[in-house]
C-alpha positions as a printed Julia matrix, in Angstrom:
173×3 Matrix{Float64}:
 72.67   92.93  122.19
 75.37   92.14  124.73
 78.95   90.89  124.09
 79.53   87.31  125.5
 82.97   86.32  126.79
 82.97   82.59  127.13
 85.44   80.86  129.6
 86.45   84.18  130.92
 86.04   82.92  134.65
 85.35   79.62  136.06
 83.09   78.47  138.91
 84.77   75.62  140.91
 86.54   74.91  137.73
 83.51   74.94  135.39
 83.77   77.7   132.54
 81.32   80.49  132.69
 80.12   83.14  130.31
 80.34   86.86  131.06
 77.88   89.28  129.61
 78.59   92.85  128.74
 81.73   94.26  127.35
 84.72   94.01  129.92
 86.03   97.52  130.97
 89.8    98.22  131.25
 92.17  100.74  132.95
 91.83  104.12  131.26
 88.23  103.67  130.33
 85.42  106.32  131.34
 83.21  104.37  133.77
 79.51  104.5   132.36
 76.95  105.81  134.65
 74.75  103.03  136.16
 72.01  102.64  138.48
 71.61  100.09  141.49
 69.06   99.98  144.23
 69.95  100.67  148.01
 68.35   98.87  151.02
 65.27  101.17  150.96
 64.63  100.27  147.24
 65.63  103.8   146.06
 67.8   104.07  142.93
 71.29  105.07  143.31
 73.14  106.47  140.33
 76.97  106.22  139.93
 77.26  109.63  139.0
 75.9   110.79  142.3
 79.49  110.21  143.67
 81.36  112.29  141.16
 84.28  113.88  142.41
 85.18  111.16  144.86
 87.6   108.21  144.34
 85.32  104.88  144.32
 86.3   101.39  144.88
 83.55   99.02  143.54
 83.62   95.62  145.33
 81.54   93.11  143.34
 80.26   89.95  144.92
 77.79   87.35  143.86
 76.07   86.82  147.24
 76.7    88.31  150.7
 75.51   84.91  151.86
 78.57   83.11  150.88
 81.86   82.79  152.72
 84.25   84.67  150.46
 81.64   87.29  149.84
 81.05   87.86  153.39
 84.64   88.15  154.0
 85.34   90.44  151.11
 82.66   92.9   152.06
 83.66   92.84  155.71
 87.49   93.53  154.66
 86.44   96.61  152.56
 84.27   97.92  155.41
 87.18   97.65  157.95
 89.53   99.4   155.25
 87.02  102.43  154.46
 87.64  104.0   157.81
 91.54  104.19  156.91
 91.0   105.75  153.49
 89.18  109.14  154.35
 86.23  110.93  153.25
 87.7   111.42  149.69
 86.91  107.75  149.04
 83.75  105.77  148.86
 83.28  102.07  148.64
 80.3   100.14  147.17
 79.54   96.58  147.58
 77.61   95.52  144.68
 75.57   92.08  144.3
 72.38   90.77  143.08
 70.95   89.87  146.39
 67.66   91.4   147.06
 67.78   94.72  148.92
 66.01   93.01  152.04
 68.57   90.44  152.27
 71.5    93.04  152.07
 69.95   94.97  154.8
 69.5    92.1   156.99
 72.9    90.7   156.35
 74.57   94.41  156.85
 72.81   94.65  160.14
 73.95   91.32  161.44
 77.34   91.77  160.24
 77.83   95.55  161.44
 78.6    96.72  157.91
 78.43  100.65  158.51
 81.3   102.25  156.57
 80.4   101.25  152.87
 77.2   101.41  150.74
 75.85   97.82  149.95
 73.88   98.09  146.93
 71.71   95.7   144.61
 72.0    95.18  140.77
 69.13   92.47  140.97
 66.48   94.3   139.18
 68.0    95.45  135.88
 71.55   94.08  136.06
 72.59   97.67  134.86
 75.93   97.71  136.55
 76.56   94.07  135.45
 75.98   94.62  131.87
 77.99   97.98  131.66
 81.11   96.54  133.44
 80.81   93.13  131.96
 80.47   91.38  135.18
 77.24   89.36  134.43
 77.49   85.5   134.7
 75.19   84.28  132.34
 74.99   80.73  133.66
 74.17   81.83  137.2
 72.62   85.34  136.74
 75.05   86.64  139.31
 78.02   88.92  139.29
 81.42   87.77  138.83
 83.82   88.66  141.86
 85.73   91.77  140.67
 86.99   94.99  141.94
 87.05   98.33  140.26
 88.97  101.47  141.17
 87.58  104.85  139.58
 89.04  108.17  140.09
 87.36  111.46  140.66
 86.88  112.27  137.02
 85.24  108.85  136.35
 88.43  107.21  134.9
 88.81  103.55  135.8
 92.21  103.18  137.29
 92.24   99.49  138.6
 90.39   96.42  137.26
 90.09   92.79  138.64
 87.9    90.11  137.34
 88.68   87.26  139.63
 89.44   84.32  137.25
 87.9    81.77  139.64
 84.71   82.9   141.24
 85.52   81.09  144.35
 88.75   82.75  145.11
 89.41   86.21  146.78
 90.39   89.29  144.84
 93.69   90.82  145.35
 92.84   93.2   148.27
 96.31   94.74  148.66
 96.44   95.69  144.93
 93.04   97.28  144.9
 93.72   99.15  148.1
 97.19  100.36  146.85
 95.38  101.74  143.68
 92.92  103.76  145.87
 95.92  104.99  148.13
 97.75  106.11  145.07
 94.89  108.42  143.99
 94.28  109.78  147.51
 97.69  111.29  147.58
């Protein structure tokens, strides 16, 4: 059974329901499995010992998701090898691969939660009405402790890039 958070976010002003339990700063990040563009499983715990920024979008083929992914790809080079950035969506891996190739995305991992919604359920990020992930950003330290959380209240708005990147920079020091 999953928790439901009604009216936690809106999509173009229409209230939506989020499935799963919201995570908060200080929580231990649960392991989850997503799929890479070659259809192989990727487990979150495979990045233990790194600072992780999880940039969550509903579809790479939408304007804000496109810009969000490009922005974090640009920032990745400035953060060094202690940091790993993942963009997670429910797009099919084939669509992600096509989009990444066309967009020149090469510094971050773009992964799919399409098959099981494992990430979305464990991070409270599944939009029930749309079967998409809510726009959100999470920063997790080397010991898997969540240090920054943003569930964007209106799906059609950008996250606070500066705050998320500042959370990463604070951990890198």
